[in-house]
C-alpha positions in Angstrom: 72.2 135.3 49.0 75.7 136.8 49.5 77.2 136.3 53.0 77.7 139.2 55.3 80.9 141.2 54.9 82.0 140.1 58.3 82.2 136.5 57.1 84.2 137.4 54.1 87.5 139.2 53.3 89.0 137.2 56.1 91.7 134.6 55.5 90.5 131.1 56.4 92.3 127.8 57.0 91.1 124.4 55.9 89.2 122.1 58.4 91.3 120.8 61.3 90.9 117.3 59.8 93.2 118.5 57.0 95.9 119.0 59.6 95.4 115.5 60.8 95.6 114.2 57.3 98.8 116.1 56.5 100.3 115.0 59.8 99.5 111.3 59.0 101.0 111.6 55.5 104.2 113.1 56.9 104.4 110.4 59.6 104.1 107.6 57.0 106.8 109.3 54.8 109.0 109.8 57.8 108.7 106.1 58.8 109.3 104.9 55.3 112.4 107.0 54.7 114.7 105.1 57.2 113.7 101.8 55.7 114.5 103.1 52.2 117.7 104.7 53.4 118.8 101.6 55.2 118.5 99.4 52.0 120.3 102.0 49.9 123.2 102.6 52.4 123.9 98.9 52.8 124.6 98.7 49.1 126.7 101.9 48.8 128.7 102.0 52.1 130.4 99.7 54.6 128.4 98.6 57.6 130.3 100.8 60.1 129.1 103.9 58.2 125.6 102.6 57.8 124.9 102.8 61.5 125.9 106.4 61.7 124.0 107.5 58.6 121.0 105.4 59.7 120.8 107.4 62.9 120.7 110.6 60.9 118.0 109.2 58.6 115.6 108.9 61.7 115.5 112.7 61.8 113.1 112.4 58.9 110.6 110.6 61.2 110.1 114.0 62.9 110.6 116.3 59.9 107.7 114.7 57.9 104.9 115.4 60.5 106.3 118.8 61.3 106.3 119.8 57.6 102.8 118.5 57.3 101.5 120.7 60.1 103.5 123.7 58.6 101.7 123.1 55.2 98.4 123.3 57.0 99.2 126.5 58.9 100.6 128.2 55.8 97.6 127.5 53.6 94.9 130.1 53.7 92.2 131.2 51.3 90.1 134.4 51.2 86.9 135.0 49.1 87.0 138.7 48.2 84.4 140.7 46.3 85.6 139.8 42.8 88.2 137.0 43.3 89.4 134.1 45.4 92.9 134.6 46.8 95.0 131.6 48.0 98.2 131.8 49.9 100.3 128.6 50.3 103.8 127.3 50.6 106.2 126.7 53.5 109.6 127.4 52.2 108.5 129.4 49.1 105.3 131.4 49.6 102.8 131.5 46.7 99.8 133.8 46.2 97.2 133.0 43.6 94.2 135.2 42.7 91.4 133.7 40.7 88.8 136.2 39.4 85.2 134.9 39.6 84.7 135.8 36.0 87.2 133.1 35.0 85.4 130.3 37.0 83.7 127.8 34.7 82.6 125.3 37.3 82.7 124.8 41.0 82.2 121.3 42.3 81.7 120.1 45.9 82.8 116.5 46.4 81.7 114.4 49.4 82.8 110.8 49.8 81.5 108.4 52.4 84.2 109.1 54.9 83.9 112.9 54.3 80.2 112.8 55.0 80.8 111.0 58.3 83.4 113.7 59.2 81.2 116.5 58.0 83.7 117.8 55.5 84.0 118.2 51.7 86.4 119.0 48.9 85.8 122.0 46.7 87.2 121.9 43.1 87.2 125.0 41.0 87.7 124.9 37.3 88.6 128.0 35.4 88.7 129.0 31.7 91.6 127.6 29.7 92.3 124.8 32.2 91.7 121.1 31.6 91.9 120.2 35.3 90.8 121.9 38.5 93.0 124.9 39.1 92.1 125.1 42.7 91.4 122.3 45.1 90.3 123.1 48.7 90.5 119.8 50.4 88.8 119.1 53.7 86.6 122.1 54.6 83.3 121.9 56.4 80.2 121.2 54.3 78.6 124.4 55.4 81.7 126.4 54.3 81.9 124.5 51.0 78.3 125.3 50.2 78.7 128.9 51.2 81.8 129.3 49.1 80.1 127.6 46.1 77.0 129.9 46.3 79.2 133.0 46.8 81.3 132.4 43.7 78.2 131.6 41.6 76.5 134.8 42.8 79.5 136.9 42.2 80.2 135.4 38.7 76.5 135.9 37.7 76.6 139.5 38.9 79.9 140.2 37.1 78.5 138.7 33.8 75.3 140.9 34.1 77.4 144.0 34.7 79.6 143.2 31.7 76.6 142.7 29.4 74.8 145.9 30.5 74.9 148.9 28.0 77.6 151.4 28.6 76.6 155.1 29.0 78.9 157.1 26.9 77.5 160.7 27.0 74.2 162.6 27.2 72.8 165.8 25.6 70.4 168.3 27.1 67.7 169.9 24.9 69.7 173.0 23.9 72.7 170.9 22.9 70.5 168.5 21.0 68.9 171.4 19.1 72.3 172.9 18.2 73.4 169.5 17.0 70.4 169.1 14.8 70.9 172.6 13.2 74.5 172.1 12.5 74.9 168.5 11.5 72.8 168.1 8.3 74.0 168.4 4.7 72.7 171.1 2.3 69.5 170.0 0.7 68.8 167.2 3.2 65.8 169.0 4.7 64.3 169.5 1.2 64.8 166.0 0.0 64.0 164.1 3.2 61.2 166.1 4.8 57.8 167.5 3.8 57.7 165.2 0.8 54.3 163.8 0.1 53.0 161.6 -2.8 52.7 163.6 -6.0 55.1 166.3 -4.8 57.8 167.0 -7.5 
């Protein structure tokens, strides 16, 4: 069953837990950066300069989490009638459109922690790709199952439409009669019709 149109053609974000995950990764990166910078600076510069540069490196503690939240806010996906559109990127915006006819497999992955949180990861494989072209991490289980069913239904409908015979043209009775009277070779009527056994 294809979802109602009101539920589709609307850009959606990942689950809020995705924002928490990206914020945590940014925080760990921000906390690890000053430690790395301190060790590097003590080798390259005198100690009086290290103190000043170390203060500047602590800015990364705040940049990491902020950038993580920005990634969450800038990532959106939209399941349209014939394709899935994904917009992402903070500094450089990227738009990808994946036609449903190219989708080879759509897999919903739910680990132990994901089941406890009620979220899942959707991985979409397309023709010509050895790995998943699209990974939607941390969306609700209901949304993951809806998206999986939608893409399968649309892909099946598209395949059926592409395999149906194509209507080129049609003739009415008068046109068909004129075609029959004007498209035979001389002698065809004598050699192909009204010939019975023993007729010479």
